[in-house]
C-alpha positions as CSV (number, residue, x, y, z in Angstrom):
1,X,-118.0,14.2,179.0
2,X,-120.6,11.5,179.4
3,X,-123.1,11.0,176.7
4,X,-126.5,9.6,177.5
5,X,-128.4,8.0,174.7
6,X,-132.2,7.8,175.3
7,X,-135.0,6.4,173.0
8,X,-136.7,9.0,170.9
9,X,-140.4,9.4,170.7
10,X,-142.6,10.6,167.9
11,X,-142.7,14.1,169.4
12,X,-138.9,14.3,169.0
13,X,-139.0,14.0,165.2
14,X,-139.4,17.6,164.2
15,X,-136.5,18.8,166.4
16,X,-134.4,15.8,165.4
17,X,-135.1,16.5,161.7
18,X,-134.0,20.1,162.1
19,X,-130.8,19.2,164.0
20,X,-129.8,16.6,161.4
21,X,-130.6,19.0,158.6
22,X,-128.4,21.7,160.3
23,X,-125.6,19.2,160.9
24,X,-125.6,17.9,157.3
25,X,-126.4,21.2,155.5
26,X,-122.8,21.8,154.5
27,X,-121.8,18.2,154.0
28,X,-120.0,17.9,150.6
29,X,-121.9,14.7,149.6
30,X,-125.3,16.2,150.6
31,X,-124.3,19.3,148.5
32,X,-124.0,17.1,145.5
33,X,-127.2,15.1,146.1
34,X,-129.3,18.2,147.1
35,X,-127.9,21.2,145.3
36,X,-129.0,24.8,146.1
37,X,-127.4,25.9,149.4
38,X,-130.0,28.7,149.9
39,X,-132.8,26.4,151.0
40,X,-130.9,23.0,151.5
41,X,-131.5,23.0,155.3
42,X,-135.3,23.4,154.8
43,X,-135.4,20.6,152.2
44,X,-133.3,18.3,154.4
45,X,-135.6,19.0,157.3
46,X,-138.5,17.8,155.2
47,X,-136.7,14.7,154.3
48,X,-135.8,13.8,157.8
49,X,-139.3,14.6,159.2
50,X,-140.7,12.1,156.7
51,X,-138.2,9.3,157.6
52,X,-137.6,9.4,161.4
53,X,-135.0,6.6,161.4
54,X,-132.3,8.6,163.0
55,X,-129.7,8.9,165.7
56,X,-128.8,12.4,166.8
57,X,-126.7,14.3,169.2
58,X,-126.9,17.8,170.6
59,X,-125.0,17.8,173.9
60,X,-126.7,14.5,175.0
61,X,-128.0,12.2,172.4
62,X,-131.4,10.9,171.4
63,X,-132.0,7.9,169.2
64,X,-135.0,7.9,166.9
65,X,-137.3,5.0,166.0
66,X,-135.6,2.4,163.8
67,X,-135.6,-1.2,162.8
68,X,-133.0,-2.7,165.1
69,X,-132.7,-5.9,163.0
70,X,-131.1,-4.2,160.0
71,X,-127.2,-4.2,160.0
72,X,-127.0,-0.5,159.0
73,X,-126.1,2.2,161.6
74,X,-128.8,4.4,160.1
75,X,-128.4,8.2,160.0
76,X,-125.9,9.6,162.5
77,X,-125.4,13.3,162.8
78,X,-123.8,15.4,165.5
79,X,-124.6,19.0,165.9
80,X,-121.6,21.2,165.0
81,X,-121.3,22.5,168.5
82,X,-121.1,19.0,169.9
83,X,-118.4,17.7,167.5
84,X,-115.1,16.6,168.9
85,X,-116.5,15.7,172.3
86,X,-117.0,11.9,171.8
87,X,-120.7,12.2,171.0
88,X,-120.3,10.6,167.5
89,X,-118.3,7.7,169.0
90,X,-121.0,7.2,171.7
91,X,-123.7,7.0,169.1
92,X,-121.7,4.7,166.9
93,X,-120.8,2.3,169.8
94,X,-124.5,2.3,170.9
95,X,-125.7,1.5,167.4
96,X,-123.1,-1.2,166.7
97,X,-123.9,-2.9,170.0
98,X,-127.5,-3.1,168.8
99,X,-126.4,-4.5,165.4
100,X,-124.1,-7.0,167.1
101,X,-127.0,-8.4,169.1
102,X,-129.8,-7.9,166.5
103,X,-129.9,-11.2,164.6
104,X,-131.0,-14.3,166.6
105,X,-128.6,-17.1,166.2
106,X,-125.8,-14.8,164.9
107,X,-123.5,-13.2,167.5
108,X,-122.7,-10.2,165.3
109,X,-123.8,-9.0,161.9
110,X,-121.5,-7.2,159.5
111,X,-122.3,-3.5,159.1
112,X,-122.1,-1.1,156.2
113,X,-122.1,2.7,156.1
114,X,-120.9,5.6,154.0
115,X,-118.6,8.3,155.3
116,X,-119.1,11.6,153.7
117,X,-116.0,13.4,155.0
118,X,-112.5,12.6,156.1
119,X,-113.5,13.2,159.7
120,X,-116.4,10.8,159.5
121,X,-114.2,8.2,157.8
122,X,-111.6,8.5,160.6
123,X,-114.3,8.1,163.2
124,X,-115.7,4.9,161.5
125,X,-112.2,3.5,161.1
126,X,-111.6,3.9,164.8
127,X,-114.7,1.7,165.3
128,X,-113.5,-1.2,163.1
129,X,-114.8,-0.1,159.7
130,X,-112.6,-0.6,156.7
131,X,-112.6,1.2,153.3
132,X,-113.2,-1.1,150.3
133,X,-114.3,1.7,148.0
134,X,-114.5,5.4,147.4
135,X,-117.7,6.3,145.5
136,X,-116.3,9.5,143.9
137,X,-119.4,11.8,144.0
138,X,-117.3,14.8,145.3
139,X,-113.9,16.1,144.2
140,X,-112.4,14.4,147.3
141,X,-113.9,11.1,146.2
142,X,-116.5,10.9,148.9
143,X,-118.7,9.2,150.0
144,X,-116.5,6.3,151.2
145,X,-118.3,2.9,151.3
146,X,-117.2,1.3,154.5
147,X,-117.8,-2.0,156.1
148,X,-117.2,-3.8,159.4
149,X,-117.1,-7.6,159.7
150,X,-119.5,-9.2,162.1
151,X,-118.3,-9.6,165.7
152,X,-118.0,-12.9,167.5
């Protein structure tokens, strides 16, 4: 399956916020940080509508407005129905390519992110991230603080 990543526009923010909230509603770290499963998705939607620095995927992918000079992949979330199809990898490759070319005079910046599940940790490891530390917010020790060295 090919994944097309296109720039988001302000009109995309409400739908993007709802998709990310739906994708992260049952995430174990989100559950610790935002307790109360009965209305967690609504509260997450409000958070993501207020801060539209996002990458999202639902079938295809749409990337929200962000500061491309910061060496952080920002928020990545893949709709449950699109998981396991390479969408997360496509988003991560796209974002890392922007990070690698973001800083003038530096060929590639290091990157940092936090994996909140074993599946996201494995995805990030496939893209060169290493695990220096588990942050132990959940019973499984997640989130995992991960980093990737700059690219030449």
